[in-house]
N, C-alpha and C positions, 0 to 999 in steps of 0.2 A: 885313540884317536875315536876308537866307536860312540862314544857320547856325541862327540863332533857330527859323528856323519848321520846317526837316528838324529839328533835336534834336527841338521839341514833336510833328510826325510821328512819329519815330522810336518817344516813348513808348507809341504804341499801334499799333503796326507787328502786333502779336499779333490785337486783335481788329480790325482794319481788313483782315488778312489772312483771317478765321477768318466775317467777314463778307462776303466776296469786293467790297470796297470800291473803285472804280476815285477814285484823291487824281488831281487836279489840280492843279499849283501853278506859276501863273503869278508871278511877282516878275523884275526887273530885278536884276539881284546888285549894281549900286551905288546902291539907292534905300536909303533909310537915314532913321531917325524919332529927333526930337529925344523921348527920351520915357525915364522911370523904366525901370532894366533890368526890376528885379523884377514892377513894376506888367506892365509890356508883354509880359511871357512868363504873367503868370495871363492877364491877355487873350486872348493868342494860344490856349494851353489850352481856356481853358474853351469858347471858342466851337467848336474843334474837336473835345474832348470831347461838345458838345452835337451837332454834325455826326452823329458818329460814331452817338452815343445815340438819334437818332432816325430815322437812314437806315436801312431794313430792307436785308438783305444783295442783293449785286449793286448797288445805288444808287453814287452819283457823288457826290462833293463834290471845289469848286470854290474853291480860295483863288486870289484876286487882288490884288496891291497895284499902283497907280502913279501917278504925280505926276498931285496932284490941281490946280485952284484957289487962288491963294492961298496958296503956297509949304508946300502941306499933301500928304501922302500918303493917301490912301485906302484902304483896306486891306478885301477883302469874304470874307465865307467862303458858300459857298451848297450846299447838299443838294439832293435829291428824296428826299427825308424823307415823316415822316407832315404834316409843316407844320400848321397852328393856326387855328382859327376867329377871326373876328372878335373872339368874345366873349373868348376867351382872350389874342388881343394888346391888348388894349383893359385889359385888367389886369396885364397882363405885368408890369408895375414896380410894381405894387399892394402892401403891405406885409399888407393887411388883407382879402385872395381870395385864397385857393387857388389859385394855379394848377400846383400840378405834378403830374407825370402819369409815370410808367413809360416808359423807352425799348422799342422795338424786339425786345429780348429782355430785359425786364423787368426792365434795370437801374433803379437808384434813379435819384432825381432830387430836389432839395431846392426849386429856383427863386432859390435867393438867388447862385449864381452870378453868374446874367446883374447882379442889382442892385449885388454889388460891381463887375464889369468895366466894368458905364453907370458907375458913378460912378469908377474909374481913366481911364477915359478922359475924363470931362468935367475930374476934374483936368488933363488935358493941354488943357484947353480944344477939347476934341473934344465930338462929340456921335453915341452909337449908334442907328440908323436896323434897322426890322426889317418886312422886307415877306414875304410866307406865306400860302399858300393850302392848303387842308387837300387831302390826298392829293398834293401837288403839292412839297411840300418851301416850305424857310424860307433867307431871306437877311438875313445880319448885316452891317448894314457901319456904317466908322466910316473920319474921318479924323485925324492925328497930323501936327503940325507935320513938316515934314519939314529933315534936316538938310544944311548945304552942304554942297556937296562939292566939294575940294581937288585 
């Protein structure tokens, strides 16, 4: 799992540098999940992209993965970004409510990415949870089945 996360971060190295973001990754090297390769990459890429997009210059993004209960791996991406109001969070996964907004540097957003990755996570019997507070940041967390280590 480590190389995939590092590869996803490398895609954003230019914007991470230009926004002076502090990226902290805490993922044990031997931790592995059972997941479709392409879906997993899409999940990680979208959550990293959103964290970068909605975090102000000089902010922090913390990506953590660890063994969780029930033979699963818990993964979270936390940022110190602009956060969300309760109203926005309540409608985050509603197709009939406008939840799009621009990033901290006018980056565009459609709001569809979260809908897609939520479906991908659910297809792996996981659940996406969101915690957020305006002006304090957001944390997106999910669990996937753990792979057996031999």
